[in-house]
N, C-alpha and C positions, 0 to 999 in steps of 0.2 A: 721465308718464301724463296730464298736464293737456291735452295736445294730441291725445288719442286719436281725436277726431272727424276730425282731419286725416289721421291714419294710416289710419283706416277708409276714408275716401274715396279715398285713394291706393291702397289695397290692393284696392278693388273692381274686378272684371273679370268677363268671361264665363267659363263653365266651360272652354271651349276654350282661352282664354288662360291660365287657371289651370294646366292640366295641362302646359303647356309647360315648367314648372319641373322636371318629372319627367324624369330622364335614364336612359339605358340602364344596367343594372346596379344601379339603386336598389332598396332594400328599402322598400316602401310599406305602412304600417299603414292598414287601413280599419276605421273604427268599424262595429259590427255590430248584431245584433238588429234591432229595428224602426227603427234610426237610420241605416241604410246611406245614405250620401250619393249618391242615385241619379243626380242630374244630373251631378255631377262624375265618377262612375263611368262613366256613358255616354260622357262626353267622353274619358275615358281609353281606353275600348274603341275609340273612333274614332281615337285617336292611336296605338294599339298597333302598327300596321304599321310605324311609323317608329322603334320602340323595340326593343331586344333585352334579354332576360333581366331583366325587371323582376319582382321577387318581391312578391306581395301577401300580407301577413300578416293573418290574420283569425281570429275564433273563430266564434260562431254568427252567420249572416247571413240575413236575410229579404229575398227579392227574386228578380229574374231571374238567369239563369246565363250571360248572354252573355259574361262575362269569363273563363269556363272552357271555352268552345267549342274544338273542335280547331284552328280557324284561329288561335287565340291562341298556339299552341305556338311557342316561341322568342321570343315577344314579352312575354306576361304569363303568370306561373305562380303559382297560389295555393298558399300554405302555410297550411293551417288547423289550429288547435289544438283544434277541436271540429267534427265533421263535420255540417253542416246539410244539409237536404234538397236545396238548390239546387246543392251541390257534391259530393254523395255519389257520383253516377255518375262524375263526373270523377276522383274519388279511386280508384274501383274500376277505371277504365280506364287509370290511370296518367297522366292528364292534369293531376292536381293532387296535392299532397303533404299528408300528415297527420303532425303532430308530437304524440305523446302527452305530456301534462304536466299536473300538478295546476294548477287554475285559479289558486290562490294564488301559484304560482311563476312565472307568465307575466310579470308586471311585472319580476321580477328578470332574466329573459332579456332584456327590452328594455333594461334598464340596463347589462347586463354582456356578454351573449353574442350578442345579436341587435340591434345598434344600428339605429335607425330613421332613414332618410334623409328620408322624407316621411310626414306623418300626414294622412289624409283624415278630417275630423271634421264633425259636424253639430250646430249650436248654435242657441240662442235669440238674438234681437237683443240688442245690448248695453243694459245699464241706464244710468242717469245717470252712473255712475262708470266706464263703459267695460268692464264685466264681462259676458261671455256665459256662460250656463249650458250645460253639456254635456247637459242634458235627460235623456232616458230611458236613456242609456247612459254611465255614468260609470266603471264598473268597470275596464275596461282602457284606455279612451280617455284618462283623465286622465294616467296615467303615460306612455303613448305620446306624447301631445302635449308633455309635459314634456321628453322626451329627443329628440324629432325635431328635425332641422336645419331643416326647412321644414314649415309647416302650411298646408294648404288647408282653409278652412272654408266649408261651406254654412251660410248664415244664414237661418233659416226662422221666420217669425212664428208658425207653428203648433207649433213645438217648445216643450213645457212648460218653464217656468223652475223647475227643481228646485233644492232647497236642500241644504246639507251642504257637503262638500268637492268641489264640483261646478262650479267656475267657472274660466274662462280669460279673461285680459285681452286686449282688442283689439290691444294693442301686440305680442302674441306671434304674431299671425296674419300669415302671409306673403301670402296671397291670400284675398280674400273674394268668395264667389259668392252673391249674394242669390237666394233661391228662395222659392216659396210653393206648397207642396203638402201634402196631408194625409198624416200618417204611416201606414204600414201598420198594420192591426189584426189581432190574434190573438184570435179569439172563443172563449169557454169552451166546452168540450165538455159535452154532456149525459151524465153518468156512466151507464154500463151497470149492470144489476143486479149483475154481479160486482164492478164498481168500487165500487158502493154498499156491498156487503158488506164489501169490504176497508176502505173509508173508515170504516165503523162500528166495525170492530175497532181500527183505528188511533186513532180518536177516544177509544176507551175507555182508552187509555194516557195520554191528555193530561189533566193535572191543572190545576185552577184556578191561575193565576199562572205558567203555563208561557210560555216564549218559543219561537216556532216558526220553523223554516226549512222552507219548502215550495216547490214548483215550479208548473208549469203542466201541465194535462192532466186526464184523467178521474179518476184516483185522488186527486191533491191537491184537486181541486174537490169530490169526494165527502167527503173528510176535513173540509173547511171547512164543508160542509153539515151535518155532525153536531156542530158545536161551538157551536151557538146557545144551549145551556144552560150553557156554561162562563162563567167570570168572570175578568177581569183578565189576559187573554192579551196577549202582546207579539209583535213580529216583529223578527227579525234574520235576513236571508236574502239570498242573492245575487240572487234573482229575486222581484220584487214582481208579483203577478198579480191578476186580477179579483176572485176570491172574498174577498180581504182587505178590499176596500172595503165589502162587505155587512156583514162582522162589525164593522168600525169604526162603521158607521152604526147597528148594533144595540147598540153599547156593549160588545160582547164583547171586542174588541181595544181596549184603552185604554193599553197599555204602562206602566201605573202600577206593576206589580210587577217590572219589569225591574231587574236589578242593574247593567246597563251601558246607558247612554243611556236612563234612565227617561223615559217620556213620548214617546219617539221611535220611529218605524218606521225601521229601518236596512236599506238594500238597496244593491246594486251596479248593477242595471239593472231596467227595467220592460218587460214584455210584456203587452199587453192591448188594450182597445178605447178609443175616444175618451173613454168614461166614465172610464176609469182615468187617461188623460192629463189630463183636466179636474180630477180629484180631486187629483193630485199637483202641479198647477201652483201654485207659490208657496204651498204648504201647509206651515206650520211644523212639523207633526208628522211629516213625511216627510223623511228625509235620505238622500241618495245619496253613497256614498263609494267610493274606489278599491278594487279587488279585494284588494290586499295588506293592506288593513285589514279589509274585510268578511269575507274568507275565511281570515283568520289563525286557525288552530285554537286558539291560546292565547287570543286575544281572544274568540272564540266561547265558549270555556269559562267566561268571566267572567260569562256570563248563567246564573244559577241556573235549574234546571229547563228546560234547553235541550233541545228536541225537534227532531231532524233527521229529515225524511221524504224518502227517496230511492227510486228504482225500480231494477229489475234486469231483465236479459234471461233469466238463469237463475242458480240457486243449487245448488251440489252438496251432497251429504249431509254434508260436513264443515263447510259454511258458507262456502265460497269463493263470491264474488259476481262474476259477469261482467255488466258494464253497458255496455260500449262496442263489442262486436263480436258477430257471429253466426258462430261458428267463426272461420275465418281472415278473414272479410269484415268490415272495419271499418265500424261503423254510426254511431257518435256520438263519444264521447270520455269522458275521466275527469270533466271538469268540476269541480264543487266537492264531489262526493260524499264523498271521503275527508276533505277539509278539515272538513266539517260533522260527519261521523261521529266523527272524533277529537275535535273540539271538544265535541260533545254528550257523548261518553263521559267527558270530564274535567270536565264541568260538575257542580256540586253538584245531585244529583237529576235529572241529564240522561238522555235516552233516545234513542239512535240507532236508527232504524227503517228497514229495507228492506221495501218493499211491492211485491208483484207478483201478477198472476193466477197460478193454479196451472197453467194450460195455455196453449198457443198453437195456432194453426191449427185452430180449431173443436174443441177438446178432443182433438186427435189427437196432440199432443206435450206431454209434461210439462215444466214449467219448474223443477220440483224434480227434479234429475237425479243419477244415481249418479256420473257424472263429467261435467265440462264438455266441450263439443264440442272436438274437436281444433283447436288454434289459438286457442281462446277466451282472452281476456285476463282476468286476475284484477284487477279494479279495487279491490275491498275484500277484504282478506285475511280468512281465517277467524278470525284473532286479533282483528280489529276489530269483528266482527259481534256485535250484542247481540240485537235483535229482528228476526225475519223474519215478515211477515204476508201471508197469502193470504186468499181468501174463506172458507177453511175454519178460520181461527183464527190464533193467535199462537204462534210458537215462540221461546222464549228460549234463547239459545245461550251467552251469556257465562259463562265459568267452568265450562262443562259438559264432560264427557268426550265422546270421539267417539261412544261408544255412546249416550249421552244426546242428543247432537245429532242423530244419525241418527234416533232414535226420534221426537224432537220434529218434525223436518222431514218425516218420512213422515206424521205425523199431520196436517200442514197441506197435504200434497200432494193432488191429486185422487184420490178413492177408486179410480178405474179403474186407477191406476198404482201403488197402494201395494203390492200383492202383488209386482209386478216389482221395485220398489225394495227391498223386504225381501229378496228372493232375491239380488239383486246385493250388498246390504249384507252378507249372510251369506257369500256367495262371496268377498268382499273381506276378510272377517274383522272388519268393523265391528260386526256383530251375531253373537254365538254362535248356533249352530243352534237351541239351545233357546229363543232369543228371537224367532225368526222367527214372525210371527203373534201374538206376545204384545204386551200393552199395558203 
């Protein structure tokens, strides 16, 4: 390791030179989220016509979709384990593949079932000891880089140096492509009135001293907005986002009551703005770790008062949660929802929460349904569900009978659909006829 500078200089090359190590038939892992190595990816797209049957394995990716265009067929083919917006149409058109899998189990696939030939990663410049930080995406990238035969690294001075189990030594890098561009930013949404109402209900379930898993979007942002009067909150989450910074600055999140990694924010990856990237840069209270650690349900459960907050596309009257498809049409993926729901469920004082608006399509479609759409996948089983929250309130389902579940879920459905849901529930035998319309 003492001559790492020599190795670094010898590995330096252009992106076009770097991708020449990729061969036909290779399986290529591409780091994702806002860390997509876009210069190397662009070079790979340029080389694609000379390659056959290269598989690109990814999860969530932010950026353009040139690498899934129809002309890439036979040359590059994406296999995504979470469908992001830039590849969704390609999946629907059969131009890309989708592999459903729990986020916590993807690293095991890389180690055993899906060996990685080449890893495309995006890192900070090396420190004085020759270690680069994997920056804003450690979750899956750390493991993929450990098992890959070849590593192509974009080295970017604008990549934050995140701490934790987040480093790779220069000696492991096969090719180094120096770049200098700003990372993509995901700006927080302004929560709608409905999202604000949901956020207020969810916040009412969060006690002082809780540890939170939350994501990005209007509902998570609304929840965080209603936590300013809480004390001693902590974070253990796959995704670290913008609203957390505000609560840290207010002293609401101090991580002091955490029973696992007290004093530390634990995450797998970061999505946000430059403000977030600046906050996490070399910040000792923030640690990023591989997904097999962060999303391990047993490890999650070691956080007392663990609260997981996840979303859904629809929930049926027995509590089955669909979160990855709209009927037969795959939309996203399982992600870490089940990992964190099970972790929170086994935590001392933990609370697994599913939060969703009661309707879709301008109040024309209920998202509390008597049955899931044909083809819809069950991401979280009825046996795992505890709390379901809409803008109309909180339904607690765990340990409840089907009749009690149906009643609770109808009560948080939009009022315009409650009568229809009651009639269907009675027809199915979930509610005796004498209960229809009763409270």
